[in-house]
GUBA-753311 format. One line per 8 residues: their letters; for each residue x, y, z of N, C-alpha, C. Coordinates in steps of 0.05 Angstrom, whole numbers, plus 32768, in hexadecimal, padded with zeros to 4 digits. Layout:
<fizas>
A) X:Y:Z:X:Y:Z:X:Y:Z | ...
</fizas>
This chain:
<fizas>
MTENLVII) 8932:87C8:86E0:8926:87B9:86F7:8936:87BE:8711 | 8928:87C4:8727:8935:87C7:8740:8932:87AD:8750 | 893C:87AB:8768:8938:8793:8778:8920:8796:878A | 8912:87AD:8789:88FB:87B3:879A:88E1:87B4:878A | 88CE:87A4:8793:88B4:87A4:8785:889E:87AD:8798 | 888F:87C1:8791:8877:87CA:87A1:885F:87BD:8794 | 8850:87AE:87A4:8838:87A0:879A:881F:87AF:87A4 | 880E:87B8:8792:87F6:87C7:8799:87DE:87B9:878D
PTYNEKEN) 87CD:87AE:879F:87B4:87A2:8794:879F:87B8:878F | 8790:87B6:877A:877C:87CB:8774:8761:87BF:876D | 874D:87CD:8775:8732:87C9:876C:8724:87E4:876C | 871E:87EE:8755:8712:8809:8752:8722:881F:875F | 873A:8822:8755:874C:8837:8760:8755:884B:874A | 8743:8850:8737:874B:8862:8720:8751:887E:872A | 8745:8886:8740:874A:88A2:874A:8767:88A5:8755 | 8772:888F:875E:878C:8890:876C:87A4:8885:875C
IEKMIQKV) 879E:8872:8749:87B4:8861:8740:87CA:8870:8730 | 87C2:8883:871F:87D6:8890:870F:87E8:88A1:8721 | 87DC:88AF:8734:87EB:88C0:8747:87FF:88AF:8757 | 87F5:8897:8760:8805:8885:8770:881D:887B:8760 | 8818:8873:8747:882E:8869:8736:8844:887E:8732 | 883B:8896:872B:884E:88AC:8726:885E:88B2:8740 | 8850:88B1:8757:885E:88B7:8770:8873:88A2:8777 | 886C:8888:8774:887F:8873:877B:8898:8875:8769
FSLPVGFD) 8894:887B:8750:88AB:887D:873E:88BC:8896:8741 | 88B1:88A9:8752:88C1:88C1:8756:88D2:88C0:8770 | 88D0:88AA:877F:88DE:88A8:8798:88FC:88A5:8794 | 890C:88AD:87A9:8929:88AC:87A6:8935:8890:87A5 | 8926:887C:87AF:892E:8860:87AD:8920:8854:8795 | 892D:8842:8786:8920:8835:876F:890D:881F:8777 | 88F4:8821:876D:88E0:880C:8772:88D4:8805:8757 | 88CF:87EB:8753:88BD:87E2:873D:88A1:87DF:874A
LLIVDDNS) 888D:87DE:8739:8872:87DE:8743:8861:87C8:8735 | 8853:87B9:8744:8840:87A5:8739:8824:87AB:8743 | 8812:87B2:8730:87F6:87B6:8737:87E7:879C:8733 | 87DA:8792:8748:87C9:877A:8745:87AC:8783:8745 | 87A0:8783:872D:8785:878E:872B:8770:8778:8728 | 875C:877A:8739:8747:8766:873A:872F:876D:8727 | 8736:8772:870D:8722:8777:86F9:8710:878F:8701 | 871D:87A6:8708:870E:87BE:8711:86FC:87C7:86FB
PDGTAQIV) 86E2:87CA:8700:86CF:87D4:86EC:86D5:87F1:86E4 | 86E3:8800:86F5:86E7:881C:86F0:86FF:8822:86DD | 870C:880D:86D4:8722:8811:86C1:873D:8816:86CD | 8741:880F:86E6:875C:8812:86F3:8772:8806:86E2 | 876E:87ED:86D8:8782:87DE:86C9:8789:87ED:86AF | 8775:87FA:86A2:877A:8808:8689:878D:8820:868E | 878A:882D:86A5:879B:8844:86AC:87B8:883A:86AF | 87BB:8823:86BC:87D6:8817:86C0:87E3:8811:86A5
KKLQPNFP) 87D3:8804:8694:87DD:87FD:8679:87E6:8815:8669 | 87D7:882A:866C:87DD:8843:865D:87F8:884F:8667 | 87FE:884A:8681:8817:8855:868C:882F:8843:8688 | 882A:882A:8682:8841:8816:8680:8857:881F:866D | 8851:8829:8655:8866:8831:8643:8879:8847:864F | 886F:8857:8662:8880:886B:866F:8894:885F:8682 | 888E:8847:868C:88A0:883A:86A0:88A6:881D:8697 | 88B4:881A:8681:88B9:87FF:8677:88C9:87EE:868B
NQLHLLQR) 88C1:87D5:868F:88CE:87C2:86A2:88CD:87CB:86BF | 88BD:87E0:86C5:88BA:87E8:86E1:889D:87E6:86EA | 888A:87EC:86D8:886E:87EC:86E0:8861:87D3:86D4 | 8857:87C1:86E6:884C:87A8:86DE:882F:87A6:86E7 | 8820:8795:86D8:8803:8792:86DE:87FC:8775:86DD | 87EE:876C:86F3:87E4:8751:86F4:87C5:8754:86F5 | 87B7:874A:86E1:879A:874D:86E1:878D:8733:86E9 | 877A:8735:86FB:876C:871D:8705:874F:871D:86FC
EGKLGLGT) 8742:8706:86FE:8727:8703:86F3:8712:8714:8701 | 8715:8719:871A:8700:8727:8729:870A:872D:8746 | 86F7:8735:8757:86FF:873D:8772:8703:8725:8783 | 871D:871D:8786:8724:8704:8793:872F:8707:87AF | 8730:8720:87B9:873A:8725:87D4:8756:872E:87D6 | 875B:873E:87EA:8776:874B:87EE:878C:8736:87F1 | 8787:8722:8802:879C:870E:8807:87A5:8700:87EE | 8792:86F7:87DD:8799:86E8:87C5:87A7:86FB:87B1
AYIAGFKW) 87A0:8715:87B1:87AD:8728:87A0:87CB:872A:87A7 | 87D0:872D:87C1:87EC:872F:87CA:87FB:8715:87C4 | 87EF:86FE:87C9:87FC:86E5:87C4:8803:86E2:87A6 | 87F1:86EA:8795:87F7:86EA:8778:880E:86FC:8772 | 880F:8714:877F:8825:8727:877C:883F:871C:8786 | 883E:870E:879D:8857:8703:87A9:8863:86ED:8796 | 8851:86DC:878C:885A:86C7:877A:8867:86D3:8761 | 885B:86E7:8757:8866:86F5:873F:8881:8701:8745
ALQHNYAR) 8883:870D:875D:889C:871B:8765:88B3:8706:8769 | 88AC:86EF:8775:88C1:86DB:8779:88CA:86CF:875E | 88B7:86CC:874B:88BF:86C2:8730:88D1:86D6:8722 | 88CD:86F0:8728:88DD:8705:871A:88F5:870E:872B | 88FB:86FE:8740:8915:8702:874F:8918:871C:875D | 8903:8727:8768:8906:8740:8779:8911:8738:8794 | 8920:874A:87A0:892C:8745:87BB:8919:874E:87D1 | 8909:8763:87CB:88F7:876E:87E0:88DC:8773:87D3
MFEMDADF) 88C7:876B:87E2:88AB:876F:87D8:889D:8781:87ED | 8891:8796:87E3:8883:87A9:87F4:8865:87A7:87EF | 8855:87A7:8805:8838:87A8:8802:882E:87C4:8808 | 881B:87CD:87F8:8812:87E8:87FC:87F6:87EC:87F0 | 87E6:87FE:87FB:87CC:8805:87F0:87CE:881A:87DA | 87BA:881B:87C9:87BA:882F:87B3:87AF:884A:87BB | 87A3:884C:87D3:8792:8863:87D9:879F:887A:87E8 | 87BA:8878:87EB:87CA:888D:87F8:87C6:888D:8817
QHNPDDLV) 87B8:8879:8822:87B8:8877:883F:87D4:886F:8849 | 87E2:8860:8838:87FF:885B:883C:880D:8871:882C | 881D:8881:8839:882C:8896:882B:8843:888A:881C | 8844:888C:8801:8859:887F:87F1:8875:8888:87FA | 8878:88A0:8805:8892:88A9:880F:889E:8896:8824 | 888C:8889:8833:8895:8876:8848:88A1:885D:883D | 889D:8857:8823:88AA:8840:8817:88C9:8841:881C | 88D3:8859:881B:88F0:885D:881F:88F9:8854:883B
KLYQASAD) 88E8:885A:884F:88ED:8851:886B:88ED:8833:886D | 88D9:8827:8860:88D7:8809:8861:88EF:87FD:8853 | 88F6:8809:883C:890E:87FF:882D:8927:8800:883F | 892B:8816:884C:8942:881A:885D:8945:8805:8873 | 892E:8800:8880:892E:87EC:8896:8934:87D0:888B | 892A:87CB:8873:892F:87B1:8866:894D:87AF:885E | 8957:87C5:8853:8974:87C5:884B:8986:87C2:8863 | 897C:87CB:887A:898C:87C8:8893:8989:87AC:88A0
GAELVIGS) 897A:879B:8893:8979:877F:889C:895F:8774:88A6 | 894A:8784:88AA:8931:8779:88B4:8924:8768:889D | 891A:8751:88A5:890F:873F:8890:88F2:8744:888A | 88E3:874F:889D:88C8:8759:8899:88C7:8775:88A5 | 88C0:8789:8895:88BE:87A4:88A0:88A0:87AC:889E | 8896:87B7:88B4:887A:87BF:88B6:8878:87DD:88B9 | 8869:87EA:88A7:8863:8806:88AB:884D:8808:88C0 | 8855:8811:88D8:8843:880E:88EF:8836:8828:88F7
RYITGVNV) 881B:8827:88FB:880C:883E:8905:880E:8841:8923 | 8817:882C:8931:8815:882D:894E:882F:8829:895D | 8845:882C:894F:885F:8828:895D:8867:8840:896D | 885D:8858:8965:8862:8871:8975:8848:887E:897A | 8837:8873:898B:881C:887E:8990:8809:8875:897A | 87F6:8886:8973:87E2:887F:895E:87E6:8894:8948 | 87F2:888B:8932:87F8:889D:891C:87E4:889A:8905 | 87CC:88A3:890A:87B6:88A1:88F6:87AA:88BC:88F3
VNWPIQRV) 87A7:88C6:88DA:879D:88E1:88D5:8780:88DF:88CA | 876E:88EF:88D7:8753:88F2:88CC:8743:88D8:88C8 | 8746:88C6:88DB:8735:88AE:88DB:871F:88B1:88EF | 8707:88A7:88E9:86F2:88A7:88FF:86FD:8898:8917 | 86F7:88A2:892E:8702:8896:8947:86FC:8879:894A | 86E3:8870:8940:86DD:8854:8943:86EF:8842:8932 | 86F7:884C:891A:870A:883D:8909:8725:883B:8917 | 872E:8851:8923:8748:8851:8930:8748:883D:8947
LMSYYASA) 8732:883E:8957:8731:882C:896E:872F:880F:8965 | 871F:880A:8950:871C:87EF:8946:8737:87E4:893D | 8746:87F4:892E:8760:87EC:8924:8774:87E8:893A | 8775:87FB:894D:8788:87FA:8963:8783:87E2:8975 | 876A:87DE:897C:8763:87C7:898D:8765:87AC:897F | 8761:87AD:8964:8764:8794:8955:8782:878B:8957 | 8794:879E:8955:87B1:8797:8958:87B7:878E:8974 | 87AC:879B:8988:87B0:8792:89A4:87A6:8776:89A8
YVRMVTRM) 878E:8770:899C:8782:8756:899F:8794:8741:8992 | 879F:8747:897A:87B1:8734:896D:87C9:872E:897E | 87D4:8744:8989:87EC:8740:899A:87E6:872F:89B2 | 87CF:8733:89BE:87C7:8724:89D6:87C3:8707:89CF | 87B6:8701:89B9:87AF:86E5:89B2:87C8:86D6:89A8 | 87D8:86E3:8997:87EE:86D5:8989:8809:86D8:8997 | 880B:86EC:89A8:8824:86F3:89B5:8839:86FE:89A1 | 8830:8704:898A:8843:870F:8975:884B:872C:897D
PVRDATAG) 8865:8732:897D:886E:874C:8987:886C:8762:8972 | 8853:8767:8968:884F:877B:8953:8839:878E:895B | 883F:87A8:895B:882C:87BC:8964:8815:87C0:8950 | 881B:87BE:8936:8807:87C3:8922:8803:87A9:8911 | 87F3:8797:891D:87F1:877C:8912:87E0:877C:88F8 | 87CF:8790:88F4:87BE:878F:88DC:87CA:87A1:88C6 | 87E2:87AC:88CA:87EE:87BE:88B6:87F0:87B1:889B | 87EB:87C1:8886:87ED:87B6:886A:8803:87C4:885B
FKCYSRKV) 8815:87D2:8869:882B:87E0:885C:8845:87D2:8865 | 8850:87C1:8854:8866:87B0:885E:887B:87AB:8848 | 8892:87A1:8851:88A7:8798:883F:88B1:877D:8848 | 88B0:876A:8836:88BA:874F:883B:88D4:874B:882C | 88E8:873F:8839:88FF:8737:882A:88F8:871D:881B | 8906:8718:8806:8900:8700:87F5:8900:86E6:8806 | 8913:86E4:8819:8914:86CA:8827:88FC:86C4:8838 | 88EF:86DA:8841:88D6:86D6:8851:88C1:86C9:883F
LEAINFDK) 88BC:86D5:8828:88A7:86CC:8817:88AD:86B0:880B | 88C7:86AA:8807:88CF:8690:87FE:88C9:867A:8813 | 88CA:8683:882C:88C6:866F:8842:88A8:866A:8849 | 8896:867B:883F:887A:8679:8846:886C:8667:8831 | 885C:8654:883B:884C:8644:8829:8831:8653:8825 | 882E:865F:880E:8817:8670:8809:87FD:8660:8809 | 87FF:8646:8803:87E6:8635:8803:87DB:8633:881F | 87EC:8638:8834:87E2:8635:884F:87D7:864F:885B
IKMKGYGF) 87DA:8665:884B:87CF:867F:8854:87B2:8680:884D | 87A1:8680:8861:8784:867C:885D:8773:8695:885C | 877C:86AA:886A:876B:86C2:886B:876E:86D3:8853 | 8758:86E0:884C:8757:86EF:8832:8757:870E:8836 | 874B:8717:884C:8748:8734:884F:875E:873F:8861 | 8757:8750:8875:876B:875C:8886:8778:8746:8897 | 876A:8730:889C:8776:871A:88AA:878F:870F:889D | 8790:8713:8882:87A7:870A:8873:87C0:8718:887D
QIEMKFTS) 87BE:8732:8883:87D5:8741:888D:87DF:8736:88A7 | 87CD:872F:88B9:87D4:8723:88D3:87E1:8708:88CF | 87D5:86F8:88BE:87DF:86DC:88BA:87FB:86DC:88AE | 8800:86EE:889B:881B:86F0:888F:8830:86F8:88A4 | 8829:870C:88B5:883C:8714:88C9:8841:86FE:88DD | 882B:86F1:88E6:882D:86DB:88F9:883F:86C4:88EE | 883A:86BE:88D5:884A:86A8:88C8:8867:86AF:88C7 | 886D:86C8:88BF:8889:86D2:88BD:8896:86D0:88D8
WKLGFSIK) 8888:86D9:88ED:8892:86D9:8908:8898:86BC:8912 | 8884:86AA:890D:8887:868E:8915:889F:8681:8907 | 88A5:868A:88EF:88BC:867F:88E0:88D6:868A:88E9 | 88D5:869E:88FC:88ED:86A8:8908:88FA:86C0:88FA | 88EC:86CD:88E8:88F8:86E3:88DA:88F7:86FD:88EB | 890B:870E:88E6:890C:8727:88F6:88F8:873B:88EC | 88E9:8747:88FF:88D4:875B:88F8:88DB:8776:8904 | 88D8:878B:88F3:88DD:87A6:88FD:88C5:87B7:88F6
EVPIIFMP) 88BB:87C7:8909:88A6:87DA:8903:88B1:87F6:8901 | 88AA:8804:88EB:88B3:8820:88E8:889A:8831:88E9 | 889C:8848:88F6:8884:8859:88F9:887C:8866:88DE | 8862:8865:88D8:8857:8874:88C1:883F:8884:88CA | 8837:8897:88BA:881E:88A6:88C0:880A:889B:88AC | 87F3:8891:88B7:87DF:8886:88A6:87CB:889C:889E | 87C8:88A0:8884:87B9:88B7:887A:879C:88AF:8872 | 878A:88C3:886F:8770:88BD:8865:8771:88B5:8847
REGGNSKM) 875F:88A4:883E:875D:889C:8822:8759:88B5:8810 | 8767:88B6:87F9:8765:88CE:87E8:874D:88CD:87D6 | 8748:88B6:87C9:8730:88B5:87B7:8725:8899:87B8 | 870E:8895:87AB:8702:887A:87AB:86F6:8872:87C5 | 86EE:8858:87C8:86E0:884F:87E0:86F0:8839:87EE | 86EC:8839:8809:86F9:8824:881A:86EE:8809:8814 | 86FF:87F4:8817:86F6:87D9:8812:86F1:87C9:882C | 86F2:87D7:8843:86EF:87CA:885D:86D2:87C1:8860
SGGIFNEA) 86CE:87A9:886B:86B2:879F:8870:86B2:878F:888A | 869A:878A:8894:8696:877A:88AC:86A1:875E:88A9 | 869D:8752:8891:86A6:8736:888C:86C4:8734:888F | 86D2:8749:8884:86F0:8749:8886:86F8:874A:88A3 | 86EA:875A:88B3:86F1:875D:88D0:86ED:8743:88DF | 86D5:8736:88D9:86CF:871C:88E7:86E4:8707:88E0 | 86EC:8706:88C7:8701:86F3:88BE:871A:86F6:88CF | 8722:8710:88D2:873B:8715:88E1:8737:870D:88FE
FWGVIGLK) 8720:8714:890A:871B:870F:8927:871D:86F1:892D | 870E:86E1:891E:870E:86C4:8923:8727:86B6:8919 | 8732:86C1:8903:874A:86B6:88F7:8762:86B6:8909 | 8764:86CB:891A:877B:86CE:892D:877A:86B8:8941 | 8762:86B1:894B:8760:869B:895E:8768:8681:8950 | 875F:867E:8937:8767:8666:8928:8785:8663:8924 | 8792:867A:891F:87B0:867A:891C:87BD:8670:8935 | 87B4:867B:894C:87C0:8673:8965:87BC:8655:896B
WKSIFTNF) 87A4:864B:8966:879F:862F:896B:87B0:861D:8958 | 87B2:8625:893F:87C2:8616:892C:87DF:8615:8935 | 87E9:862C:893F:8804:862D:8948:8809:861B:8961 | 87F6:861C:8974:87F7:860B:898C:87F7:85ED:8984 | 87E5:85E6:8971:87E2:85CB:8968:87FC:85C1:895A | 8808:85D2:894A:8821:85CB:893C:8838:85C6:8950 | 883A:85D8:8964:884E:85D5:8979:884A:85BB:8988 | 8831:85B5:898F:8829:859D:899E:8832:8584:898E
KKMHQH) 882C:8584:8974:8834:856E:8963:8852:856A:8962 | 8860:8581:8960:887E:8580:895F:8889:8573:8978 | 887E:857C:898F:8888:8572:89A9:8884:8554:89AB | 886E:854B:89A0:8868:852E:89A3:8874:851D:898D | 8881:8529:897A:888F:851A:8966:88AB:8512:8970 | 88B5:8520:8984:88D1:851B:898D:88D1:8507:89A4
</fizas>
């Protein structure tokens, strides 16, 4: 067991999962891996089980009843990680849009003291490869919109490639995290920032998906759009209450 756990939520990722597992375990820094599978009909979980004997005490699988959303998958993973005493928890996609080699960069920034490290597409220009221009613009302006509404000093607010130190996740009340889709990524960063933890963005190159299908949908986007306004209002209301309690 290492002190670093990479959490990868999966739903129908059989084309990518074995390659991803082999890649993570080949990195120069030691990582354990937790796959949180939402009952993929394509047999993703079976592939993980088949590989588990090759990586005893390193490759773990959490199977859930069905497709319950990205946010709840990560929260289940975080709770598991805290119970198993990991020092750092990494969030990452299974589809190679996040380059596993960049885990080492995130680890390094965390080892240097950052409490939340974000693999950022927008900290040095726009580092996105082979995406349709409308997706790039939507993602870039979504982050700008989040910055404008929340005042959170993060260039890539919707990023899903991150490293949390244990004390950040111990400080967050998961029952209060309401968003399930990409809004979950924003809400977790906003909550970490509001709690006063140090945040560092490290530049990554965001790659095209290698196999399988994207899970992005209009509903996920709407949740993030309206959820950000809700976050801001909740934060103003909390501050207002604090001021009037003194």
